[in-house]
C-alpha positions in Angstrom: 17.9 -9.4 -9.0 18.2 -5.6 -9.4 15.1 -5.6 -11.7 13.2 -7.4 -9.0 14.3 -4.8 -6.4 13.1 -2.0 -8.7 9.7 -3.7 -9.1 9.4 -4.0 -5.3 10.1 -0.3 -4.8 7.5 0.6 -7.4 5.0 -1.8 -5.7 5.4 -0.3 -2.2 5.1 3.2 -3.6 2.1 2.2 -5.6 0.5 1.0 -2.4 0.6 4.4 -0.6 -2.3 6.0 -2.6 -4.2 2.8 -2.2 -3.7 3.1 1.6 -5.0 6.6 1.5 -8.1 5.6 -0.4 -8.7 2.6 1.9 -8.3 4.8 5.0 -10.6 7.5 3.5 -13.3 4.8 3.1 -12.7 3.7 6.7 -13.1 7.3 7.8 -16.5 7.5 6.2 -17.5 4.4 8.2 -16.1 5.4 11.5 -17.0 9.1 11.2 -13.6 10.5 12.1 -10.2 10.8 10.5 -8.6 10.2 13.9 -10.6 7.0 14.4 -9.5 5.7 11.0 -5.9 6.7 11.6 -6.0 4.9 15.0 -7.2 1.7 13.4 -4.5 2.0 10.7 -1.7 2.6 13.2 -3.0 -0.1 15.4 -3.1 -2.7 12.7 0.3 -1.6 11.4 1.8 -1.8 14.9 0.5 -5.3 15.5 1.9 -6.3 12.1 5.3 -4.9 12.9 5.4 -6.5 16.3 4.8 -9.9 14.7 7.4 -9.3 12.0 9.9 -8.1 14.6 9.4 -11.1 16.8 9.8 -13.5 13.9 13.0 -11.9 12.6 14.8 -10.6 15.7 13.1 -12.6 18.5 13.2 -9.5 20.7 11.3 -6.2 21.2 13.7 -4.7 23.7 16.2 -1.9 23.3 19.1 -0.7 25.5 18.0 1.2 28.7 20.7 3.8 28.2 18.9 4.9 25.0 16.2 6.7 26.9 18.6 9.0 28.8 21.2 9.7 26.2 19.2 10.6 23.1 17.5 14.0 22.4 13.8 14.5 23.0 12.9 14.9 19.4 13.9 11.3 18.6 10.4 10.3 19.9 8.3 12.6 17.7 8.6 10.7 14.5 5.5 8.7 15.2 3.5 11.8 16.1 4.6 13.4 12.8 3.4 10.2 11.0 0.0 10.7 12.7 -0.3 14.2 11.2 0.8 12.9 7.8 -1.5 10.0 7.6 -4.5 11.8 9.1 -3.8 14.8 6.8 -3.9 12.5 3.8 -7.2 11.0 4.9 -8.7 14.5 5.3 -7.2 15.7 2.0 -8.3 12.8 -0.1 -12.0 13.7 -0.6 -11.0 17.4 -1.0 -8.3 17.1 -3.6 -8.5 13.6 -5.1 -5.8 11.0 -5.2 -3.3 12.8 -7.6 -3.2 16.1 -5.7 -3.1 14.3 -2.3 0.1 12.7 -3.5 1.5 15.7 -5.4 1.3 18.4 -2.7 3.0 16.3 0.0 5.7 15.3 -2.4 6.4 19.0 -3.0 6.7 19.5 0.7 8.9 16.5 1.1 11.3 17.8 -1.6 11.5 21.2 0.0 12.1 20.0 3.5 14.5 17.2 2.4 16.6 19.8 0.6 16.7 21.9 3.8 17.6 18.9 5.9 20.3 17.8 3.5 21.8 21.3 3.1 22.0 22.0 6.9 22.5 18.5 8.2 19.5 18.7 10.6 18.8 15.7 12.9 22.3 14.3 12.4 21.6 13.7 8.7 24.5 13.6 6.3 25.0 17.1 4.8 24.6 17.7 1.1 25.3 21.2 0.0 22.9 22.9 -2.4 23.9 22.7 -6.1 22.7 24.0 -9.4 21.4 20.5 -10.3 19.4 20.4 -7.2 18.0 23.9 -7.8 17.0 23.0 -11.4 15.4 19.8 -10.0 13.4 21.9 -7.5 12.2 24.2 -10.4 11.2 21.1 -12.4 9.1 19.9 -9.5 7.4 23.3 -9.1 6.7 23.3 -12.9 5.2 19.8 -12.6 3.0 20.9 -9.8 1.8 23.9 -11.8 1.0 21.7 -14.8 -0.7 19.0 -12.7 -2.8 21.4 -10.6 -3.1 25.0 -11.7 -3.0 24.6 -15.5 -5.3 21.6 -15.5 -7.9 23.7 -13.6 -7.6 26.5 -16.1 -8.1 24.2 -19.1 -11.2 22.6 -17.4 -12.7 26.0 -16.7 -12.3 27.0 -20.4 -14.5 24.0 -21.4 -17.3 25.1 -19.1 -19.8 27.9 -19.3 -18.9 31.3 -17.8 -21.2 30.7 -14.8 -19.6 27.3 -14.1 -16.1 28.7 -14.7 -16.8 31.4 -12.0 -18.0 28.8 -9.6 -14.9 26.6 -10.2 -12.7 29.7 -9.8 -14.1 30.5 -6.5 -13.8 26.9 -5.3 -10.2 26.8 -6.5 -9.2 30.1 -4.8 -11.0 29.8 -1.6 -11.4 26.1 -0.9 -8.7 24.1 -2.8 -5.8 26.4 -2.0 -5.9 26.0 1.8 -6.1 22.2 1.3 -3.2 22.2 -1.1 -1.2 24.2 1.4 -2.1 21.7 4.1 -0.8 18.9 1.8 2.4 20.8 1.4 2.9 21.1 5.2 2.1 17.4 5.8 4.7 16.6 3.2 7.3 18.7 5.0 6.5 16.9 8.3 6.8 13.5 6.5 10.4 14.4 5.5 11.1 15.4 9.1 9.8 12.0 10.2 12.0 10.2 7.7 15.1 12.1 9.0 14.2 11.4 12.7 13.4 7.8 12.2 16.6 7.4 10.2 18.6 8.6 13.1 16.6 6.4 15.5 17.4 3.4 13.4 21.1 4.2 13.6 21.0 4.7 17.3 19.3 1.4 18.1 21.0 -0.4 15.2 17.7 -1.7 13.8 15.5 -0.1 11.1 12.7 -2.5 11.9 12.6 -1.6 15.6 12.8 2.1 14.7 9.7 1.6 12.5 7.9 -0.2 15.3 8.7 2.5 17.8 7.4 5.1 15.3 4.2 3.2 14.7 3.7 2.6 18.5 4.2 6.3 19.4 1.7 7.2 16.6 -0.8 4.7 17.9 -0.5 5.9 21.5 -0.8 9.5 20.3 -4.0 8.8 18.4 -5.5 6.7 21.2 -5.1 9.6 23.6 -6.7 12.0 21.1 -9.6 9.7 20.4 -10.3 9.0 24.1 -10.2 12.7 24.9 -12.6 13.7 22.2 -14.9 10.7 22.5 -15.4 10.3 18.8 -16.5 6.6 18.8 -20.3 5.8 18.7 -20.2 2.0 19.2 -23.8 1.1 18.5 -23.9 3.0 15.2 -20.5 1.7 14.1 -21.4 -1.9 14.9 -24.3 -1.8 12.4 -22.2 -0.1 9.7 -19.1 -2.3 10.1 -21.1 -5.4 9.4 -22.0 -4.1 6.0 -18.6 -2.9 5.0 -16.0 -4.6 2.7 -13.2 -6.5 4.3 -10.5 -4.3 2.7 -11.2 -1.2 4.9 -9.0 -2.8 7.6 -5.8 -3.4 5.5 -4.6 0.2 5.4 -2.3 -0.3 8.4 -0.8 -3.4 6.8 -0.1 -1.5 3.6 1.7 1.2 5.6 3.7 -1.4 7.6 4.7 -3.1 4.3 5.8 0.3 3.0 8.1 0.8 6.0 9.5 -2.8 5.8 10.0 -2.4 2.0 12.1 0.7 2.5 14.1 -1.1 5.3 14.9 -3.9 2.9 15.7 -1.8 -0.2 17.8 1.0 1.2 20.9 -1.2 2.1 20.7 -2.8 -1.3 20.0 0.2 -3.6 20.8 3.3 -1.6 18.5 5.9 -0.1 18.4 8.2 -3.1 17.5 5.6 -5.7 14.9 4.0 -3.4 13.2 7.4 -2.9 13.0 8.0 -6.6 11.6 4.6 -7.4 9.0 4.8 -4.6 7.9 8.3 -5.7 7.4 7.0 -9.2 5.3 4.2 -7.7 3.3 6.7 -5.7 2.5 8.8 -8.7 1.5 5.8 -10.7 -0.7 4.5 -7.9 -2.5 7.9 -7.6 -3.1 8.0 -11.3 -4.8 4.5 -11.2 -6.9 5.3 -8.1 -8.1 8.6 -9.7 -8.7 7.2 -13.1 -10.6 4.1 -12.1 -12.1 5.2 -8.7 -10.6 2.3 -6.8 -11.6 1.5 -3.2 -14.5 4.0 -3.1 -12.5 6.9 -4.5 -14.2 9.4 -6.8 -13.3 9.0 -10.4 -11.2 11.9 -11.7 -10.0 11.1 -15.3 -6.3 11.9 -15.8 -5.5 14.5 -18.5 -2.4 14.7 -20.8 -1.4 17.9 -19.0 -1.3 16.1 -15.7 0.8 13.3 -17.1 3.2 15.9 -18.5 3.4 17.6 -15.1 4.1 14.3 -13.4 7.0 13.6 -15.8 8.4 17.0 -14.9 8.2 16.1 -11.2 9.9 12.7 -11.7 12.7 14.4 -13.6 13.1 17.0 -10.9 13.2 14.4 -8.1 15.9 12.5 -9.9 18.1 15.6 -10.3 17.6 16.5 -6.6 18.4 13.0 -5.4 21.3 12.1 -7.7 23.2 15.4 -7.9 
């Protein structure tokens, strides 16, 4: 039974890079990261509504909840919008592996801050040497996977190509990498906020639905204000696109539901570690084979070594 739970955690983590690749393809069709995020949140919201009705037979929550809880309890969905849309924007700029790695780094840093100070009513975990070493291992893994890999690649090219790659790395990739780090921090904030929301309403499933619904409404307002949609052009394009461009929202909803199911059985720390390993593995496969319209970026031995460092660091942070 426990082995099956581990496999489920790996599978839902594996699905996140696939969701990013699918939504990135959808963006190329719809012409906007906001449009593709709106579709993803809309599909995910409908899916969660159906699952909630089947399992709990109700979508309502207590009326006192709206007047007694702090304002920030509602922003989890908006933070999810930034995270999802950021990943869609980052994917063609950084590739699948870095689009996973940089947010993970941000998640680790922010989760340590939240744990240390007990923000958002989270259980407080004081900073320890083990957690500090874990953070250093994560940083070392990021350096191996990103910076050192770029240096090795430049050595294989001519001086002219090396100079061109160096300029791209310094002036183009670095801002996108920083954006990935920030979106990861916001994702950790979303997790803490939604965790408190689930406790307050005594339903992780309804908390996930509220988060998706808030995200959908936020995106709908943004899209309507900016008037991104071009219906005639999209109608022609959509008829020629593969069916899987619409399943990103379902993958995201299954990820949320998978976490809801696993956390009571395995504990939050272990689930986070298993899911992160699944994310890393999924990003490797997407990059290596160019799945779902992604650009092929063959994985190097240095990147694999860096990813192992990151996994070890995450385990130290989560278990000690």
